[in-house]
PDB file with one MODEL, atoms N, CA, C and O in Angstrom:
MODEL        1
ATOM      1  N   MET A   1      52.827  18.327   0.629  1.00  0.00           N
ATOM      2  CA  MET A   1      53.683  18.192  -0.084  1.00  0.00           C
ATOM      3  C   MET A   1      53.382  19.854   0.497  1.00  0.00           C
ATOM      4  O   MET A   1      52.347  20.468   0.756  1.00  0.00           O
ATOM      5  N   ARG A   2      54.444  20.108   0.532  1.00  0.00           N
ATOM      6  CA  ARG A   2      53.815  22.083   0.700  1.00  0.00           C
ATOM      7  C   ARG A   2      54.640  22.887  -0.716  1.00  0.00           C
ATOM      8  O   ARG A   2      55.611  22.770  -1.465  1.00  0.00           O
ATOM      9  N   VAL A   3      53.340  23.835  -0.395  1.00  0.00           N
ATOM     10  CA  VAL A   3      54.018  25.164  -1.281  1.00  0.00           C
ATOM     11  C   VAL A   3      53.454  26.718  -1.216  1.00  0.00           C
ATOM     12  O   VAL A   3      52.316  27.178  -1.122  1.00  0.00           O
ATOM     13  N   LEU A   4      55.042  27.443  -1.328  1.00  0.00           N
ATOM     14  CA  LEU A   4      55.061  28.482  -0.979  1.00  0.00           C
ATOM     15  C   LEU A   4      55.632  29.334  -2.814  1.00  0.00           C
ATOM     16  O   LEU A   4      56.210  28.946  -3.829  1.00  0.00           O
ATOM     17  N   HIS A   5      54.951  30.738  -2.259  1.00  0.00           N
ATOM     18  CA  HIS A   5      53.935  31.783  -2.999  1.00  0.00           C
ATOM     19  C   HIS A   5      54.896  32.665  -3.060  1.00  0.00           C
ATOM     20  O   HIS A   5      54.516  33.830  -2.935  1.00  0.00           O
ATOM     21  N   ARG A   6      56.447  32.432  -3.270  1.00  0.00           N
ATOM     22  CA  ARG A   6      57.136  33.173  -3.552  1.00  0.00           C
ATOM     23  C   ARG A   6      56.279  34.955  -3.381  1.00  0.00           C
ATOM     24  O   ARG A   6      55.910  35.282  -2.253  1.00  0.00           O
ATOM     25  N   PRO A   7      56.047  35.972  -4.616  1.00  0.00           N
ATOM     26  CA  PRO A   7      55.592  36.711  -3.571  1.00  0.00           C
ATOM     27  C   PRO A   7      54.956  37.888  -2.588  1.00  0.00           C
ATOM     28  O   PRO A   7      55.083  39.033  -2.154  1.00  0.00           O
ATOM     29  N   THR A   8      53.936  36.317  -2.593  1.00  0.00           N
ATOM     30  CA  THR A   8      53.337  36.697  -0.961  1.00  0.00           C
ATOM     31  C   THR A   8      54.223  36.147  -0.237  1.00  0.00           C
ATOM     32  O   THR A   8      54.674  36.969   0.562  1.00  0.00           O
ATOM     33  N   GLY A   9      54.674  35.166  -0.143  1.00  0.00           N
ATOM     34  CA  GLY A   9      54.986  34.392   1.498  1.00  0.00           C
ATOM     35  C   GLY A   9      53.905  33.262   1.834  1.00  0.00           C
ATOM     36  O   GLY A   9      53.821  32.342   2.647  1.00  0.00           O
ATOM     37  N   LEU A  10      53.381  33.614   1.149  1.00  0.00           N
ATOM     38  CA  LEU A  10      52.250  32.261   1.593  1.00  0.00           C
ATOM     39  C   LEU A  10      53.227  31.395   1.096  1.00  0.00           C
ATOM     40  O   LEU A  10      53.988  31.240   0.141  1.00  0.00           O
ATOM     41  N   VAL A  11      52.670  30.594   2.797  1.00  0.00           N
ATOM     42  CA  VAL A  11      52.929  28.834   2.143  1.00  0.00           C
ATOM     43  C   VAL A  11      51.469  28.063   2.863  1.00  0.00           C
ATOM     44  O   VAL A  11      50.925  28.259   3.950  1.00  0.00           O
ATOM     45  N   VAL A  12      51.045  26.867   1.421  1.00  0.00           N
ATOM     46  CA  VAL A  12      49.925  26.270   1.550  1.00  0.00           C
ATOM     47  C   VAL A  12      50.882  24.019   2.126  1.00  0.00           C
ATOM     48  O   VAL A  12      51.841  23.593   1.483  1.00  0.00           O
ATOM     49  N   THR A  13      50.364  23.348   3.076  1.00  0.00           N
ATOM     50  CA  THR A  13      50.752  22.164   3.112  1.00  0.00           C
ATOM     51  C   THR A  13      49.411  21.774   3.035  1.00  0.00           C
ATOM     52  O   THR A  13      48.483  22.397   3.549  1.00  0.00           O
ATOM     53  N   ALA A  14      49.315  20.758   2.401  1.00  0.00           N
ATOM     54  CA  ALA A  14      48.749  19.265   1.813  1.00  0.00           C
ATOM     55  C   ALA A  14      48.900  17.709   2.372  1.00  0.00           C
ATOM     56  O   ALA A  14      50.032  17.278   2.152  1.00  0.00           O
ATOM     57  N   ARG A  15      48.315  17.075   2.823  1.00  0.00           N
ATOM     58  CA  ARG A  15      48.681  15.562   3.862  1.00  0.00           C
ATOM     59  C   ARG A  15      47.325  15.108   3.759  1.00  0.00           C
ATOM     60  O   ARG A  15      46.983  14.202   4.518  1.00  0.00           O
ATOM     61  N   ASP A  16      46.619  15.514   3.069  1.00  0.00           N
ATOM     62  CA  ASP A  16      45.900  14.691   2.685  1.00  0.00           C
ATOM     63  C   ASP A  16      45.042  12.937   2.960  1.00  0.00           C
ATOM     64  O   ASP A  16      44.477  12.114   3.681  1.00  0.00           O
ATOM     65  N   GLU A  17      45.934  13.635   0.856  1.00  0.00           N
ATOM     66  CA  GLU A  17      46.119  12.084   0.504  1.00  0.00           C
ATOM     67  C   GLU A  17      46.961  11.537   0.464  1.00  0.00           C
ATOM     68  O   GLU A  17      47.964  12.193   0.745  1.00  0.00           O
ATOM     69  N   ARG A  18      47.246   9.795   0.059  1.00  0.00           N
ATOM     70  CA  ARG A  18      48.387   9.133   0.167  1.00  0.00           C
ATOM     71  C   ARG A  18      49.069   9.276  -1.226  1.00  0.00           C
ATOM     72  O   ARG A  18      50.029   8.562  -1.516  1.00  0.00           O
ATOM     73  N   SER A  19      48.481  10.361  -2.232  1.00  0.00           N
ATOM     74  CA  SER A  19      49.135  10.216  -3.391  1.00  0.00           C
ATOM     75  C   SER A  19      50.334  11.616  -3.528  1.00  0.00           C
ATOM     76  O   SER A  19      49.760  12.502  -2.893  1.00  0.00           O
ATOM     77  N   GLN A  20      51.231  12.012  -3.870  1.00  0.00           N
ATOM     78  CA  GLN A  20      51.335  12.749  -3.738  1.00  0.00           C
ATOM     79  C   GLN A  20      50.801  13.946  -4.677  1.00  0.00           C
ATOM     80  O   GLN A  20      50.356  15.067  -4.433  1.00  0.00           O
ATOM     81  N   HIS A  21      51.040  13.217  -5.858  1.00  0.00           N
ATOM     82  CA  HIS A  21      50.068  14.453  -6.415  1.00  0.00           C
ATOM     83  C   HIS A  21      48.907  15.004  -6.469  1.00  0.00           C
ATOM     84  O   HIS A  21      48.476  16.092  -6.852  1.00  0.00           O
ATOM     85  N   ARG A  22      48.558  14.249  -6.108  1.00  0.00           N
ATOM     86  CA  ARG A  22      46.890  14.572  -5.020  1.00  0.00           C
ATOM     87  C   ARG A  22      46.971  15.785  -4.306  1.00  0.00           C
ATOM     88  O   ARG A  22      46.454  16.900  -4.385  1.00  0.00           O
ATOM     89  N   ASN A  23      47.918  15.115  -3.469  1.00  0.00           N
ATOM     90  CA  ASN A  23      48.680  16.296  -2.420  1.00  0.00           C
ATOM     91  C   ASN A  23      48.847  17.825  -3.642  1.00  0.00           C
ATOM     92  O   ASN A  23      48.019  18.722  -3.801  1.00  0.00           O
ATOM     93  N   LYS A  24      49.666  17.724  -4.062  1.00  0.00           N
ATOM     94  CA  LYS A  24      50.276  18.762  -5.138  1.00  0.00           C
ATOM     95  C   LYS A  24      48.522  19.031  -5.720  1.00  0.00           C
ATOM     96  O   LYS A  24      47.741  19.936  -5.428  1.00  0.00           O
ATOM     97  N   ALA A  25      48.399  18.181  -6.370  1.00  0.00           N
ATOM     98  CA  ALA A  25      46.686  19.244  -6.183  1.00  0.00           C
ATOM     99  C   ALA A  25      46.128  19.892  -5.601  1.00  0.00           C
ATOM    100  O   ALA A  25      45.674  20.927  -6.090  1.00  0.00           O
ATOM    101  N   LEU A  26      45.902  19.509  -4.147  1.00  0.00           N
ATOM    102  CA  LEU A  26      44.961  20.565  -2.970  1.00  0.00           C
ATOM    103  C   LEU A  26      45.731  20.990  -2.503  1.00  0.00           C
ATOM    104  O   LEU A  26      45.278  21.665  -1.578  1.00  0.00           O
ATOM    105  N   ALA A  27      47.142  21.063  -2.561  1.00  0.00           N
ATOM    106  CA  ALA A  27      47.830  22.135  -2.539  1.00  0.00           C
ATOM    107  C   ALA A  27      47.873  23.428  -2.989  1.00  0.00           C
ATOM    108  O   ALA A  27      48.334  24.325  -2.283  1.00  0.00           O
ATOM    109  N   LEU A  28      47.430  23.623  -4.119  1.00  0.00           N
ATOM    110  CA  LEU A  28      47.189  24.189  -5.592  1.00  0.00           C
ATOM    111  C   LEU A  28      46.418  24.911  -5.376  1.00  0.00           C
ATOM    112  O   LEU A  28      46.565  26.123  -5.219  1.00  0.00           O
ATOM    113  N   ARG A  29      44.822  23.891  -5.301  1.00  0.00           N
ATOM    114  CA  ARG A  29      44.096  25.036  -5.029  1.00  0.00           C
ATOM    115  C   ARG A  29      43.433  25.482  -4.555  1.00  0.00           C
ATOM    116  O   ARG A  29      42.423  26.068  -4.945  1.00  0.00           O
ATOM    117  N   ARG A  30      44.203  25.167  -2.703  1.00  0.00           N
ATOM    118  CA  ARG A  30      43.871  25.899  -1.135  1.00  0.00           C
ATOM    119  C   ARG A  30      44.654  26.836  -1.587  1.00  0.00           C
ATOM    120  O   ARG A  30      43.901  27.603  -2.186  1.00  0.00           O
ATOM    121  N   LEU A  31      46.411  27.484  -1.699  1.00  0.00           N
ATOM    122  CA  LEU A  31      46.879  28.313  -2.613  1.00  0.00           C
ATOM    123  C   LEU A  31      46.812  29.365  -3.625  1.00  0.00           C
ATOM    124  O   LEU A  31      47.388  30.444  -3.762  1.00  0.00           O
ATOM    125  N   GLU A  32      45.741  28.580  -4.439  1.00  0.00           N
ATOM    126  CA  GLU A  32      44.704  30.071  -5.462  1.00  0.00           C
ATOM    127  C   GLU A  32      43.879  30.396  -4.418  1.00  0.00           C
ATOM    128  O   GLU A  32      43.968  31.620  -4.318  1.00  0.00           O
ATOM    129  N   ALA A  33      42.817  29.811  -3.246  1.00  0.00           N
ATOM    130  CA  ALA A  33      41.585  30.155  -2.921  1.00  0.00           C
ATOM    131  C   ALA A  33      41.938  31.695  -1.540  1.00  0.00           C
ATOM    132  O   ALA A  33      41.323  32.644  -1.053  1.00  0.00           O
ATOM    133  N   MET A  34      43.655  30.888  -1.432  1.00  0.00           N
ATOM    134  CA  MET A  34      44.542  32.069  -0.635  1.00  0.00           C
ATOM    135  C   MET A  34      44.364  33.741  -1.304  1.00  0.00           C
ATOM    136  O   MET A  34      43.913  34.807  -0.884  1.00  0.00           O
ATOM    137  N   LEU A  35      44.872  33.349  -2.318  1.00  0.00           N
ATOM    138  CA  LEU A  35      45.615  34.311  -2.825  1.00  0.00           C
ATOM    139  C   LEU A  35      44.156  34.991  -3.770  1.00  0.00           C
ATOM    140  O   LEU A  35      44.148  36.204  -3.983  1.00  0.00           O
ATOM    141  N   ARG A  36      43.059  34.175  -4.251  1.00  0.00           N
ATOM    142  CA  ARG A  36      41.688  34.909  -4.219  1.00  0.00           C
ATOM    143  C   ARG A  36      41.256  36.182  -3.379  1.00  0.00           C
ATOM    144  O   ARG A  36      41.163  37.392  -3.580  1.00  0.00           O
ATOM    145  N   GLN A  37      41.007  35.156  -2.172  1.00  0.00           N
ATOM    146  CA  GLN A  37      41.188  35.846  -0.243  1.00  0.00           C
ATOM    147  C   GLN A  37      41.532  37.021  -0.013  1.00  0.00           C
ATOM    148  O   GLN A  37      40.842  37.919   0.470  1.00  0.00           O
ATOM    149  N   VAL A  38      43.383  37.077  -0.591  1.00  0.00           N
ATOM    150  CA  VAL A  38      43.892  37.426  -0.444  1.00  0.00           C
ATOM    151  C   VAL A  38      43.307  39.410  -0.836  1.00  0.00           C
ATOM    152  O   VAL A  38      43.150  40.423  -0.154  1.00  0.00           O
ATOM    153  N   GLU A  39      43.148  38.973  -2.548  1.00  0.00           N
ATOM    154  CA  GLU A  39      43.270  40.164  -3.228  1.00  0.00           C
ATOM    155  C   GLU A  39      41.813  40.033  -3.414  1.00  0.00           C
ATOM    156  O   GLU A  39      41.712  39.804  -4.619  1.00  0.00           O
ATOM    157  N   ALA A  40      40.245  40.051  -2.747  1.00  0.00           N
ATOM    158  CA  ALA A  40      39.577  40.056  -2.185  1.00  0.00           C
ATOM    159  C   ALA A  40      39.542  41.304  -0.623  1.00  0.00           C
ATOM    160  O   ALA A  40      38.982  42.399  -0.552  1.00  0.00           O
ATOM    161  N   GLU A  41      40.064  40.839   0.046  1.00  0.00           N
ATOM    162  CA  GLU A  41      40.651  41.834   1.484  1.00  0.00           C
ATOM    163  C   GLU A  41      41.219  43.349   0.447  1.00  0.00           C
ATOM    164  O   GLU A  41      40.593  44.404   0.337  1.00  0.00           O
ATOM    165  N   LYS A  42      42.008  43.146   0.066  1.00  0.00           N
ATOM    166  CA  LYS A  42      42.754  44.306  -0.597  1.00  0.00           C
ATOM    167  C   LYS A  42      42.042  45.323  -1.827  1.00  0.00           C
ATOM    168  O   LYS A  42      42.405  46.135  -2.677  1.00  0.00           O
ATOM    169  N   GLN A  43      40.831  44.717  -1.323  1.00  0.00           N
ATOM    170  CA  GLN A  43      40.007  45.239  -2.480  1.00  0.00           C
ATOM    171  C   GLN A  43      38.883  46.003  -1.894  1.00  0.00           C
ATOM    172  O   GLN A  43      38.592  47.078  -2.419  1.00  0.00           O
ATOM    173  N   GLU A  44      38.432  45.716  -1.203  1.00  0.00           N
ATOM    174  CA  GLU A  44      37.747  45.794   0.319  1.00  0.00           C
ATOM    175  C   GLU A  44      38.251  46.780   1.132  1.00  0.00           C
ATOM    176  O   GLU A  44      37.688  47.861   1.305  1.00  0.00           O
ATOM    177  N   ALA A  45      39.259  46.462   1.623  1.00  0.00           N
ATOM    178  CA  ALA A  45      40.330  47.667   1.744  1.00  0.00           C
ATOM    179  C   ALA A  45      40.468  48.737   1.629  1.00  0.00           C
ATOM    180  O   ALA A  45      40.771  49.680   2.359  1.00  0.00           O
ATOM    181  N   ALA A  46      40.024  48.457  -0.204  1.00  0.00           N
ATOM    182  CA  ALA A  46      41.014  50.101  -0.914  1.00  0.00           C
ATOM    183  C   ALA A  46      39.636  51.056  -0.658  1.00  0.00           C
ATOM    184  O   ALA A  46      39.479  52.257  -0.442  1.00  0.00           O
ATOM    185  N   LYS A  47      38.538  49.673  -0.823  1.00  0.00           N
ATOM    186  CA  LYS A  47      37.274  50.318  -1.131  1.00  0.00           C
ATOM    187  C   LYS A  47      36.760  51.384  -0.054  1.00  0.00           C
ATOM    188  O   LYS A  47      35.897  52.261  -0.025  1.00  0.00           O
ATOM    189  N   PHE A  48      37.257  51.118   0.393  1.00  0.00           N
ATOM    190  CA  PHE A  48      36.702  51.839   2.603  1.00  0.00           C
ATOM    191  C   PHE A  48      37.941  52.367   2.776  1.00  0.00           C
ATOM    192  O   PHE A  48      38.125  52.960   3.839  1.00  0.00           O
ATOM    193  N   GLY A  49      39.305  52.271   1.598  1.00  0.00           N
ATOM    194  CA  GLY A  49      39.680  53.648   2.220  1.00  0.00           C
ATOM    195  C   GLY A  49      38.901  55.063   0.802  1.00  0.00           C
ATOM    196  O   GLY A  49      38.785  56.273   0.995  1.00  0.00           O
ATOM    197  N   ARG A  50      38.599  54.428  -0.228  1.00  0.00           N
ATOM    198  CA  ARG A  50      38.127  55.435  -0.212  1.00  0.00           C
ATOM    199  C   ARG A  50      36.699  56.255  -0.214  1.00  0.00           C
ATOM    200  O   ARG A  50      36.444  57.251  -0.890  1.00  0.00           O
ATOM    201  N   PHE A  51      35.672  55.453   0.892  1.00  0.00           N
ATOM    202  CA  PHE A  51      34.755  55.718   1.470  1.00  0.00           C
ATOM    203  C   PHE A  51      34.897  56.382   2.567  1.00  0.00           C
ATOM    204  O   PHE A  51      33.931  56.905   3.123  1.00  0.00           O
ATOM    205  N   ILE A  52      36.943  56.503   3.339  1.00  0.00           N
ATOM    206  CA  ILE A  52      36.493  57.084   3.976  1.00  0.00           C
ATOM    207  C   ILE A  52      36.606  58.498   3.348  1.00  0.00           C
ATOM    208  O   ILE A  52      35.863  59.444   3.609  1.00  0.00           O
ATOM    209  N   ALA A  53      37.797  58.500   2.358  1.00  0.00           N
ATOM    210  CA  ALA A  53      38.310  59.762   2.045  1.00  0.00           C
ATOM    211  C   ALA A  53      37.216  61.105   1.359  1.00  0.00           C
ATOM    212  O   ALA A  53      37.158  62.269   0.962  1.00  0.00           O
ATOM    213  N   ASN A  54      36.414  59.724   1.638  1.00  0.00           N
ATOM    214  CA  ASN A  54      35.370  60.787   0.882  1.00  0.00           C
ATOM    215  C   ASN A  54      34.721  61.713   1.991  1.00  0.00           C
ATOM    216  O   ASN A  54      34.862  62.935   2.036  1.00  0.00           O
ATOM    217  N   ARG A  55      34.004  60.958   2.862  1.00  0.00           N
ATOM    218  CA  ARG A  55      33.840  60.875   4.406  1.00  0.00           C
ATOM    219  C   ARG A  55      33.553  62.211   4.357  1.00  0.00           C
ATOM    220  O   ARG A  55      32.547  62.920   4.367  1.00  0.00           O
ATOM    221  N   THR A  56      35.929  62.470   4.247  1.00  0.00           N
ATOM    222  CA  THR A  56      36.196  63.372   5.399  1.00  0.00           C
ATOM    223  C   THR A  56      36.717  64.231   4.180  1.00  0.00           C
ATOM    224  O   THR A  56      37.930  64.022   4.144  1.00  0.00           O
ATOM    225  N   ILE A  57      36.415  64.985   3.298  1.00  0.00           N
ATOM    226  CA  ILE A  57      36.750  66.199   2.609  1.00  0.00           C
ATOM    227  C   ILE A  57      35.721  66.935   2.960  1.00  0.00           C
ATOM    228  O   ILE A  57      34.559  66.627   3.224  1.00  0.00           O
ATOM    229  N   GLU A  58      36.518  68.392   2.924  1.00  0.00           N
ATOM    230  CA  GLU A  58      35.288  69.693   3.544  1.00  0.00           C
ATOM    231  C   GLU A  58      35.476  70.084   2.556  1.00  0.00           C
ATOM    232  O   GLU A  58      36.389  69.976   1.738  1.00  0.00           O
ATOM    233  N   GLY A  59      34.073  70.844   2.628  1.00  0.00           N
ATOM    234  CA  GLY A  59      33.727  72.236   2.049  1.00  0.00           C
ATOM    235  C   GLY A  59      34.281  73.026   1.768  1.00  0.00           C
ATOM    236  O   GLY A  59      34.140  73.425   0.612  1.00  0.00           O
ATOM    237  N   GLY A  60      35.130  73.634   2.568  1.00  0.00           N
ATOM    238  CA  GLY A  60      35.899  74.685   3.258  1.00  0.00           C
ATOM    239  C   GLY A  60      34.916  75.746   2.840  1.00  0.00           C
ATOM    240  O   GLY A  60      33.754  75.672   2.438  1.00  0.00           O
ATOM    241  N   ASN A  61      36.102  77.215   3.152  1.00  0.00           N
ATOM    242  CA  ASN A  61      34.775  78.411   4.062  1.00  0.00           C
ATOM    243  C   ASN A  61      34.141  78.798   2.505  1.00  0.00           C
ATOM    244  O   ASN A  61      35.065  78.755   1.693  1.00  0.00           O
ATOM    245  N   GLU A  62      33.112  79.084   1.994  1.00  0.00           N
ATOM    246  CA  GLU A  62      32.520  80.047   1.181  1.00  0.00           C
ATOM    247  C   GLU A  62      32.949  81.700   1.005  1.00  0.00           C
ATOM    248  O   GLU A  62      32.672  82.588   1.810  1.00  0.00           O
ATOM    249  N   VAL A  63      33.671  81.849  -0.221  1.00  0.00           N
ATOM    250  CA  VAL A  63      34.163  82.931  -0.286  1.00  0.00           C
ATOM    251  C   VAL A  63      32.970  84.730  -0.453  1.00  0.00           C
ATOM    252  O   VAL A  63      32.205  84.740  -1.417  1.00  0.00           O
ATOM    253  N   LYS A  64      32.963  85.866   0.388  1.00  0.00           N
ATOM    254  CA  LYS A  64      31.734  86.603   0.302  1.00  0.00           C
ATOM    255  C   LYS A  64      32.935  88.264   0.271  1.00  0.00           C
ATOM    256  O   LYS A  64      33.790  88.957   0.821  1.00  0.00           O
ATOM    257  N   ALA A  65      31.932  87.990  -1.005  1.00  0.00           N
ATOM    258  CA  ALA A  65      32.383  89.411  -1.784  1.00  0.00           C
ATOM    259  C   ALA A  65      31.236  90.514  -1.557  1.00  0.00           C
ATOM    260  O   ALA A  65      30.085  90.299  -1.934  1.00  0.00           O
ATOM    261  N   PHE A  66      31.568  91.563  -0.997  1.00  0.00           N
ATOM    262  CA  PHE A  66      31.327  92.647  -0.662  1.00  0.00           C
ATOM    263  C   PHE A  66      31.501  93.739  -0.960  1.00  0.00           C
ATOM    264  O   PHE A  66      32.131  94.559  -0.292  1.00  0.00           O
ATOM    265  N   LYS A  67      30.861  93.966  -2.231  1.00  0.00           N
ATOM    266  CA  LYS A  67      30.188  95.554  -3.125  1.00  0.00           C
ATOM    267  C   LYS A  67      30.177  97.160  -2.730  1.00  0.00           C
ATOM    268  O   LYS A  67      29.153  97.803  -2.963  1.00  0.00           O
ATOM    269  N   LEU A  68      31.125  97.692  -2.233  1.00  0.00           N
ATOM    270  CA  LEU A  68      30.847  98.436  -1.846  1.00  0.00           C
ATOM    271  C   LEU A  68      30.355  99.983  -2.667  1.00  0.00           C
ATOM    272  O   LEU A  68      29.985 100.947  -1.997  1.00  0.00           O
TER     273      LEU A  68
ENDMDL
END
């Protein structure tokens, strides 16, 4: 059994069981696990991006005012 997730293009196959229904259920579970993993990786990348952006913020030069 082959399952395709059209929005992401992920393809999962399952040929472990003799029953088509069991293979379909297994493929759907595998696809769900892959989608959760992809989402976790996206969240981790966004978190890392925010961390890097925060580390690269520069304070700038302080403004000095001279009174004569």
